[in-house]
N, C-alpha and C positions, 0 to 999 in steps of 0.2 A: 962721462958715463956712456957706455956702449948701449945703443938702442937696437934691439934685435929686429930682423926683417919683418917678423910677425907684428910687433908693436908699430913699426913704421907704416906697414900696410894699413893697420887699423886707424892710425892717425890720419892717413890720407883719405880713408873712407869717411871718417868723421868730418874732416875739412870739407869734402864734397857735399856731405849731407847738410851741414850748416850753411854753406854758401848757397845751396839751392833754396834754402829758406830765408836767405838774407840775414843770417844771424852770425854773430862773432863767436867763433869756436873757443878762443881763450877765455872768454867770459864764462862759458859753460864749464870749462876745465877748472876755473877758479871755484865755481859752485861745487863741483865734485870734490875738490881738494878740501874744502871746509865742511862738507856734509858728514854727518856721523854715519856709522855703519847701521844698516837696518837690522832690527831684532825681530824675533818670532812674535813676541807679544804685541809689538807695535804694528807689524804687518797685518795681523788678523784682528787688531783692536780687542785684544783679550780682556783688558780691564773693563771696557764698555760692555762686551758680551756677557761677562760674569756679573754685571750689575743690573741686568735686565729682568731679574726675577724679583717681583714685588708681591709677595703673598698678601691676601686681604684678611686672613685669619691667623690665629696662633697655631693651627694644626700643622705639624711638620710635613705630613704627606702632601700638603698643597703644593709644596715646592717641586715635588716629583711631577705632579699634574701640570704645572706651568712649564717646566723644562721639557717634558716630553712633547707637549704641543708646539713649543718653539722649535724643537728638533724636527718635528713633522713638517712645519712650514718651510724650514730650510731645505728639506728633501723635495718639497713641492717646487721650491724655487729652482732647484737643480733640474727637476723634470721640465719646467717651463723653459729653462735655458736650452734644453735639447729640442723641445717643441718648436721654438722660434727658429732654431737653425734649420730644421726640416722644412718648415713652412716658407722660409725666406730664400731657399735655394733656387726656386723657380725652375726654369728649363734645365738648369745644371744639376738637378737632383738625380742621383743614381740609386739603383736598388741597394748597392753595397753601403752607401752613406746612410740611407734611410734605415736599413737593417741595423747598422752599428749604433745609431742614435737610439733606436727603439730598445736595443739591448741594455743601454745605459738606463733608460727610464724604467725598464722592468727590474733592473737590479735595485734601483732606488725604492720601488714599491715593495719588492721582496724584503729588503732590509727593514722597511717600516712595519710590514706585516709580522715578520718574525720577532721584531723588538716590541711589539705591542703587549707581549706578556709582562713587560715592565708595568704597564697600566693595569692589566688584568690581575696580576698576582702581587704587584708592588705596593699596593695601598691597602690600608685597613678600611673595611667597609664603613665602620662607624665614623671614622674621620672623614671619609669621602662624602657621606650623606650630610655631614654637618657643614664642611667648608663649601660644598657645591651650592648650598642654598645661598651663600653670600655672593655668588657669581651671577645670579639671575639678572637679566634673561640671556646672557652670553652663552653661546653654544658652539661646539666644533662644527656644527651645521653651517656656521657663518664663515667658513674658509673660502674666501674668494679665489685663491690660487687653485684649489681643488676643482672648482667649477670651470676655471679657465683651461685646465688640463683636459677636462671632458670635452670642451668646445673644440680644442685643437684635435682631439682624438677621433672625432666622428662627425658625420652629417648631423646638423642641428636637429633634424627630425627624429633621430634616434634617441634624443634626450627628452622628447615630448612624452607625456604620460601615455601609456600603451593604448588606452581606450580612445585616444584622440589622434593617434598617428595617421590613420587612414584619412580621417576627415581633414587634417591639416597638411597633407603631403605636398600640396601645391601652394600653400600659404607662405607669406613672407616671414622673416625672422621675428619681427615684432609680434605677429599673431601666434607663432609657435612658442615664443617665450612666455606668453600668458598661460600656457599649459605645460610648461617644463615640469618634469617629474618631481623635482624636489620641493615644489610649492605645496604639494599634497602631503608632504611629510612634516610640514610646519603649520598644522591647523590645530586649533584647540579641540581636545577630545569631546568636550561637552557641547560646544556650540558649532563647531566646524568653521569658525572664523579664523582669519590669519592671526598668528601669534605675533607678539611684539618682536620676537626673534626674527621672524621673516620680514616684518615691516622695516626694521633697522637694516637688515641685509640688503633688501631691494633698494632702499634709499641710497645706500652707498655704492652698490655694484650694478644695478640693472642696466644703466646706460653703457657701462663698460662691457658687460656680457653681450648685449645686443650688437654693439659695434664690432666686437671680436667675432661674433657669429657671422656677421656680414662680410668681414674681411677674409674669413676662412672658408667661404662657400666652396671655393675651388682649390683650397690649400690645406684643408683638414686631412687627417691621415687616410680616411676612407676614400676621399676624392683623389688623393695623390696615388694611392695604391691602384685605383682603377685606371688612372692615366698611365702608370708604368706598365700595367698588365696589357693595356690596349696597344702598346708598342711591340708586343710579342716577346718581351723580356721574361726570363725565368724569375718568378717571384715566390718560389717555394719557401726559402729561408725567411723572407720578409713576412709571409703569411703566418709562419710559425710564431714569429715575434708579435704580430698583431693579435693572434689568438691568445698568446700569453698575457699581453697587455689587457685584453678583454677580461680575462680571469682575474688578473691582479687587481685591477681597478674596480670592476663591477661585481666581483664575488669575494675574493679573499680580504680585501681591505674593508668593505662594509661588514663582513662577517666578524672581523676582529672587533669592531665596535659593537656588534650585536652580542658577541660573547661577553664583552665588558658590561653592556647594559643589562643583560640577563643576570649576571652575577651581582652587580651593584644595585640595580633598581628592582630586581626580584619580582618584576611584573605587578608590583603593588600600585594601584591607581594613585594613591596619595604621594607616591614617590616619583611618578613620571615627570613631575615639574622640574626635577633635577636636570633634565635635558633641555630646559628652556621651553617646555611645552611641546617639544617635538614628538610626533606620533611614531616613535621608533619601532614599535612592533610591526607596523606596515611599511615603514620607510626603509629599514635596514635590510631585511631578508631579500636576497636577489630574486627569489621565485615570485614575489609579489610585484616587483617593479618591471621584471623582464627587460632590464636595461642592458642592451647589448650593442656594442660599438660596430661590430662587423657581422651582422646576421647572415651575410652571404657565405661566411667561412664556417658556419656551423650547420649540422644536419637538423632536420625537423624535430627529431627525437631529442637532440641536445638542447634545442631551444625550448621545447616543451618542458623539459626537466631541469631548466637552467638553475643552477645553484642548489638543487634539492639535496644531492648527496653531500655537499659541503655543510649544509645546514644540519643535516642528520648527524654528521660526524661531530660538529661543534657541540650540539646538544648532548650527545653521548659522553662528551668529555667533562661536562659540567657536574 
């Protein structure tokens, strides 16, 4: 049988590769000879993926609720994949690379926000309020990946409750973590005590969040943007993507949840427990938290009215 020059060249390259590792190439070729062809369903573990929905109640719409949250966590994982690439570039980070990865993260969040209508319009309220009671105290509030994205995105101080930022600006990560904004969204409305939702969440993730915050003091997006800007490089396109990320994560995404909460929980006190006790009326609207990753990129007026127009638009649509 005639062996083409292309095949011969590749065999030589393989031989060199395996020799460099002290391996026997014919043994690997035997393995290739007997191996089956890869299928789509095996490659993405489709059967396993489709078996991960386990409703706790007989209500059909619960399966929508489960799958949408699983999809959300996969998008968060995609975003963290990009976050790590940016943070780990070190001195080799360029404006172009940073901008390109931010565009990817923005696309992920835009897809999530646009698809949230599945949650808002895709379930019957009566079913939701019944099956949601079977899931207590679990809450989307407990998404650890979402908090990690926030930590990568900005200086840790910008995640501190707004009335504590000035006081804690020179404090360490541990002290700042004790006043991180989302803790105040998981307090019992009647007593002000931490909810079980928050206690579970902190038990699982507090150490991880603090360690990630320390590791990214100089490699979070805000710090990296300042470093690139200090080199005198043009960061206009990068700043556009940072502003878009700020709006996507801190305005559009929480407002999607706000819209859902208003529709399904209807502001009735007895129904608020469906969110695991989360004080969503004060936690979700951006204008209350003033959570802004890149305050230097916004005007005083924009910061003062942060999220106001978006909230008014959402409420007008309900």
